[in-house]
Backbone as a ProteinNet text record, in pm:
[ID]
protein_1_A
[PRIMARY]
MKIRKNFFNGKEQKVYIYENKKEEYIVVALPECNWSISFSYDEDLVEEKMQKTLLKVMDKDSAIEVSKKIEQWTREM
[TERTIARY]
-88.2	-78.4	65.4	118.2	246.9	230.8	318	323.5	459.2	458.4	578.7	578.5	701.3	703.3	746.3	680.9	705.6	721.7	804.4	817.4	762.8	665.3	596.5	583.6	626.1	622.4	695.9	808.5	886.5	829.9	723.1	662.4	666	669.5	661.4	514.4	480.5	349	355.5	257.9	248.3	172.5	221.9	154.3	111.3	-12.7	-63.8	-92.3	-37.3	-51.8	-107.6	-223.1	-293.7	-297.3	-253.7	-258.1	-350	-444.6	-530.5	-493.4	-408.7	-354.7	-460	-562.8	-666.2	-744.4	-781.4	-863.5	-778.9	-647.2	-550.3	-572.6	-580.1	-585.6	-508.9	-470.7	-399.9	-475.7	-477.9	-532.5	-423.6	-408.1	-308	-380.2	-336.9	-402.4	-297	-320.4	-244.3	-341.7	-372.8	-471.8	-448.8	-324.8	-298.1	-346.9	-356.4	-401.2	-549	-611	-747.8	-749	-656.4	-639.7	-626.4	-686.6	-671.5	-706	-653.6	-672.9	-668.3	-739.4	-729.6	-710.1	-639.2	-616.7	-585.4	-615	-593.6	-447.9	-405.6	-270.8	-251.6	-354.1	-337.5	-376.9	-406.1	-455.7	-329.1	-363.8	-264.2	-263	-150.9	-131.1	-165.9	-118.6	-150.4	-83.6	47.9	117.8	48.6	2.5	-67.1	-199	-265.6	-393.2	-373.4	-264.1	-229.2	-196.7	-116.1	-87.1	-201.8	-292.6	-422.5	-500.3	-513.7	-592.7	-514.2	-382.1	-303.3	-296.2	-315.4	-321.9	-430	-527.7	-639.8	-601.5	-498.9	-460.3	-318.2	-241.8	-104.7	-60.3	52	104.2	159.1	185.9	220	352.8	457.5	586.4	576.9	503.7	482.4	404.1	297.9	217.6	297.2	387.8	472.7	565.5	627.8	721.6	660.8	538.9	472.4	418.9	369.5	318.4	431.2	547.5	665.9	705.3	704.8	741	639.8	508	406.3	410.1	436.1	449.2	561.3	676.4	789.5	758	692.5	662	566.6	467.1	366.3	428.3	524	590.8	675.1	723.6	806	725.2	598	511.4	492.7
-1148.8	-1008.3	-967	-885	-824.9	-679.4	-623	-482.4	-428.6	-331.7	-264.6	-118.7	-65.6	76.3	163.3	278.7	371.1	515.4	596.4	730.1	829.6	905.2	1003.2	1134.1	1243.3	1378.4	1375.3	1301.2	1291.4	1207.5	1137.6	1049.7	907.9	816.2	669.5	630.4	564	510.6	366.6	291.2	147.7	118.3	24.2	-22.8	-161.5	-189.5	-328	-395.2	-519.3	-589.3	-722.5	-758.3	-886.3	-963.3	-1087.6	-1168.1	-1285	-1301.8	-1417.6	-1508.8	-1611	-1696	-1782.1	-1825.7	-1914.4	-1838.7	-1715.6	-1636.1	-1546.8	-1544.6	-1477.9	-1323.8	-1263.4	-1113.7	-1063.3	-936	-864.4	-734.9	-706.8	-578.2	-508.2	-378.1	-290.9	-176.9	-136.8	-28	65.1	190.7	293.3	365.4	316	376.7	531	573.7	714	806.7	754.2	834.4	802.5	715.2	669.6	615.3	524.8	476.3	326.2	259.7	118	79.9	-31.8	-75.8	-230.8	-293.6	-435.8	-460.9	-569.8	-607	-752.8	-813.7	-959	-981.7	-1104.6	-1137.5	-1107.4	-1131.2	-1114.6	-977.9	-887.9	-753.7	-669.2	-597.4	-518.6	-372.7	-310	-162.7	-135.6	-222.8	-208.7	-80.8	-57.6	53.1	187.3	195.3	311.7	329.8	226.7	226.2	283.4	238.6	285.9	427.8	473.8	618.7	699.6	659	740.9	758	652.8	662.1	733.6	712.9	782.8	933.1	979.5	1119.5	1192.4	1118.3	1178.9	1210.7	1149.4	1165	1221.5	1235.4	1289.8	1352.8	1420.8	1482	1382.6	1431.7	1338.6	1269.6	1335.6	1273.1	1163.1	1195.3	1094.1	974.7	1004.4	894.5	798	850	772.4	689.3	752.8	678.7	568.5	602	498.5	379.1	415.5	308.1	210.9	271.3	182.7	90.9	147.8	56.8	-48.6	-15.5	-115.2	-222.8	-186.1	-275.6	-376.4	-319.9	-407.1	-505.3	-459	-537.6	-647	-616.8	-716	-819.5	-785.5	-882.6	-978	-934.9	-1020.6	-1127.5	-1107.4	-1204.4	-1327.4
868.3	839	870.2	781.9	808.3	832.8	920.4	951.9	916.1	830	789.7	841.1	859.4	898.9	783	771.3	669.8	737.1	687	744.8	648.9	694.5	616.6	696.5	634	703	834.5	840.5	961.6	1073.8	1045.6	1147.7	1089.7	1184.2	1154.2	1143.5	1038.6	1029	995.5	1042.2	1014.8	890.4	812.3	692.1	715.2	713.7	739	603.3	594.7	468.8	498.9	449.6	466.5	331.4	337.3	211.6	236.4	146.3	149.3	33	67.5	-35.7	-103.1	-25.8	-80	-185.3	-156.8	-258.4	-342.4	-321.7	-404.2	-414.1	-298.3	-297.1	-179.7	-185.8	-88.1	-44.8	83.8	137	207.4	173.3	238.6	304.7	421.5	488.2	561.7	555.1	630.2	720.1	837.7	928.2	956.6	962.6	993	886.9	760.4	646.7	608.7	683.2	651.4	508.2	473	335.8	339.6	239.7	221.6	72.8	38.8	-98.9	-97.8	-193.3	-211.8	-355.9	-384.8	-522	-533.8	-647.8	-668.3	-724.6	-713.9	-754.9	-903.9	-985.9	-1131	-1179.1	-1098.5	-1132.6	-1193.8	-1303.7	-1371.2	-1312.5	-1328.1	-1294.7	-1146.8	-1058.3	-915.8	-862.8	-900.2	-843.9	-888.5	-1009.3	-1062.4	-990.9	-965.6	-891.9	-748.2	-683	-546.2	-554.8	-648.4	-657.8	-671.6	-763.6	-786.7	-660.6	-575.7	-453.6	-344.2	-340.3	-238	-260.3	-379.7	-410.7	-333.5	-295.5	-221.2	-76.8	-22.2	111.3	140.8	28.8	41.5	-93.3	-92	-208.8	-309.1	-433	-542.4	-515.8	-473.1	-447	-341.9	-236	-128.5	-173.4	-258.1	-312.9	-394.8	-483.7	-567.8	-476.6	-381.2	-292.2	-213.6	-155.7	-75.8	-159.2	-273.8	-367.2	-412.3	-433.5	-477.4	-361	-242.7	-126.7	-108.4	-115.5	-97	-207.6	-325.9	-434.7	-407.8	-364.4	-329.4	-216.3	-109.3	4.8	-35.2	-119.3	-154.1	-249.9	-330.7	-423.1	-338	-222.2	-138	-70.9	-56.2	15.2	-61.6
[MASK]
+++++++++++++++++++++++++++++++++++++++++++++++++++++++++++++++++++++++++++++

């Protein structure tokens, strides 16, 4: 599991990223927002899926920014 730091509303929040290489999926969680998502390696439109679910816990601009960061972090793994 990797832990990344993100700044949201002037506060630092931890982003937890778990990768299961054997079963080829990733789980991402932001406990401070009560938000999590899982997706497979070959899944399409992951960033859009994240944005859609993040909109339930934050504003649109923040959801776009956070989803882009998460997308980048998960591609690096």
